[in-house]
C-alpha positions in Angstrom: -0.3 -14.7 46.9 0.9 -11.2 46.5 3.7 -12.4 44.2 1.2 -14.3 42.1 -1.0 -11.1 41.7 2.1 -9.1 40.6 2.9 -11.7 38.0 -0.6 -11.8 36.7 -0.6 -8.0 36.5 2.6 -8.1 34.6 1.1 -10.5 32.1 -1.8 -8.2 31.6 0.5 -5.4 30.9 2.3 -7.5 28.3 -1.0 -8.2 26.7 -1.8 -4.5 26.6 1.6 -3.8 25.0 0.8 -6.2 22.2 -2.4 -4.4 21.5 -0.6 -1.0 21.5 2.0 -2.4 19.1 -0.5 -2.7 16.3 -2.1 -0.1 14.0 -5.3 -1.3 12.4 -7.0 0.1 9.4 -10.4 -1.4 9.2 -11.9 1.5 7.3 -10.2 1.2 4.0 -12.0 -1.3 1.8 -10.0 -3.7 -0.4 -12.8 -3.3 -3.0 -13.4 -0.1 -5.0 -16.9 1.2 -5.6 -18.5 2.6 -8.7 -19.0 6.4 -8.5 -20.6 9.0 -10.6 -18.0 11.6 -11.8 -18.7 15.2 -10.8 -17.8 18.3 -12.8 -14.5 18.9 -10.9 -13.4 15.3 -11.2 -11.3 13.9 -14.1 -11.1 10.3 -15.5 -7.9 8.3 -16.2 -7.0 5.0 -17.7 -4.8 2.5 -15.8 -3.6 -0.7 -17.4 -0.8 -1.8 -15.1 -1.2 -4.7 -12.6 0.9 -2.9 -9.9 -2.3 -2.6 -7.8 -3.7 -6.0 -8.7 -4.9 -8.1 -5.7 -6.3 -10.9 -7.7 -9.3 -9.3 -9.6 -7.5 -7.0 -12.1 -7.9 -4.3 -9.5 -7.7 -0.7 -10.8 -7.5 -2.1 -14.3 -9.7 0.3 -16.3 -9.9 -2.1 -19.2 -11.8 -4.5 -16.9 -13.7 -2.2 -14.5 -13.9 1.2 -16.2 -12.0 4.5 -16.0 -10.8 5.7 -12.6 -12.5 8.8 -11.1 -9.9 11.2 -9.7 -10.7 14.0 -7.2 -8.1 16.8 -7.4 -9.5 18.3 -4.2 -8.2 15.5 -2.1 -6.6 17.2 0.9 -6.2 16.1 3.6 -5.0 12.7 2.7 -5.6 9.7 5.0 -3.8 6.4 5.3 -5.2 3.9 2.8 -6.1 6.6 0.1 -4.9 5.8 -3.4 -3.4 8.8 -5.1 -2.7 9.7 -8.7 0.7 11.5 -9.1 3.4 12.5 -11.4 6.2 9.9 -11.4 9.8 11.0 -10.8 11.7 11.8 -13.9 14.7 9.9 -12.5 12.6 6.7 -12.3 11.3 7.1 -15.8 14.9 7.6 -17.0 15.8 4.3 -15.4 12.8 2.6 -16.9 11.2 4.4 -19.9 8.2 2.0 -19.7 7.0 3.5 -16.4 4.0 5.7 -17.0 4.5 9.4 -16.4 1.5 9.4 -14.1 1.2 6.7 -11.5 -0.9 5.2 -8.7 0.2 4.6 -5.1 -1.5 3.9 -1.8 -0.7 6.3 1.1 0.9 4.3 3.9 3.0 6.8 5.8 1.9 10.3 6.8 4.0 13.3 7.8 5.9 12.8 11.1 5.7 9.0 11.0 8.6 6.6 10.6 8.0 3.8 8.2 9.8 0.5 8.2 9.3 -2.9 6.5 10.4 -6.0 8.4 9.9 -9.5 7.1 7.4 -8.3 4.6 5.3 -6.3 7.1 4.9 -2.6 7.3 5.6 -0.9 10.7 4.6 2.6 11.6 6.5 4.2 14.5 7.5 0.6 15.5 3.8 -0.6 15.4 2.8 -3.3 13.0 0.3 -2.1 10.3 -2.6 -4.6 10.4 -4.5 -4.2 7.1 -4.6 -5.8 3.6 -2.1 -3.3 2.2 0.4 -3.6 5.1 2.0 -6.9 4.0 3.8 -8.3 1.0 1.4 -10.2 -1.3 1.2 -11.6 -4.8 -2.2 -10.9 -6.3 -3.7 -10.5 -2.9 -2.2 -13.7 -1.4 0.3 -13.7 1.5 3.2 -16.1 1.6 1.5 -19.2 3.1 -1.5 -19.0 0.9 0.5 -18.3 -2.2 2.9 -21.2 -1.7 0.0 -23.5 -0.8 -2.5 -22.6 -3.5 -0.7 -20.9 -6.5 0.5 -22.7 -9.5 4.3 -22.6 -9.0 5.1 -24.6 -12.2 6.1 -21.3 -13.9 8.3 -20.1 -11.0 11.9 -20.4 -11.8 13.3 -18.9 -8.6 11.4 -20.0 -5.6 14.1 -18.6 -3.3 13.5 -15.1 -4.7 9.7 -15.5 -4.1 10.3 -16.4 -0.5 12.8 -13.5 -0.1 10.1 -11.1 -1.5 7.6 -12.2 1.1 10.2 -11.3 3.7 11.3 -8.0 2.2 13.0 -5.5 4.5 13.3 -1.7 4.3 15.3 0.5 6.7 13.3 3.1 8.7 12.3 6.2 6.8 11.0 9.4 8.5 8.2 11.0 6.6 8.9 14.7 6.1 6.3 17.4 6.2 4.5 17.9 2.8 5.3 14.3 1.8 3.8 10.9 2.1 5.1 7.3 1.8 3.3 5.3 -0.8 3.2 1.7 -1.8 1.5 -0.2 -4.7 -0.6 -3.1 -3.5 1.3 -5.6 -5.6 4.8 -4.6 -4.3 7.0 -6.4 -6.8 5.0 -5.3 -9.8 5.3 -1.6 -9.4 7.4 1.4 -8.5 6.8 3.3 -5.2 8.5 4.7 -2.1 10.5 1.5 -1.7 12.3 2.7 -4.8 12.2 6.5 -5.0 11.7 7.4 -1.3 9.1 10.0 -0.1 6.5 11.4 -2.5 6.1 15.2 -2.3 2.5 16.4 -2.0 3.0 18.8 -4.9 3.3 15.8 -7.2 -0.1 14.5 -6.3 -2.8 15.3 -8.8 -5.7 13.8 -6.9 -7.2 10.9 -5.0 -8.8 7.8 -6.7 -12.5 7.7 -5.7 -13.4 4.5 -7.6 -14.5 3.3 -11.0 -16.7 5.4 -13.2 -20.3 4.1 -13.3 -20.4 5.2 -16.9 -18.4 2.1 -18.0 
């Protein structure tokens, strides 16, 4: 009987470990709201689909200009920031906008890793819509089941994308780790590494209600 109790207690501990191994962001909304610009805000246009989750997300031609708050500190996980792109990245691809968008995933002091298409923070799986590889908001199973694949020439590449891996990166002080929501359509910390705070011009609050 005592042995059985010990075993059951051990199973409970395993269950607790599973809970501890996950970081959940249930505050950040996948949908952006309409906001009224204030005097200290500024408006920008964004026509890339690097943040698209299936509804032309962040596309100002569809939803209206983006309202940026330059007084954005302190940043939190899930915030979308507007920043100056690295000159080295622009030199590699002159079509990259000089000013870019990215979602804050890793904060100073944390270690970020991507395993099989999922983001891990300090070895804990990030459970949120922006913590996994997607194509227009769809994860691998949904995409392969529902999407029109007639135009896909390399299905093996698509599957490898959904299972992308990135070696651990320690986030330094005064930097953040950013990802676009539509990973393969944009440039982010997977490509250039950590983003210094000094390059960030502000946080995206939503779409302007003046559209």
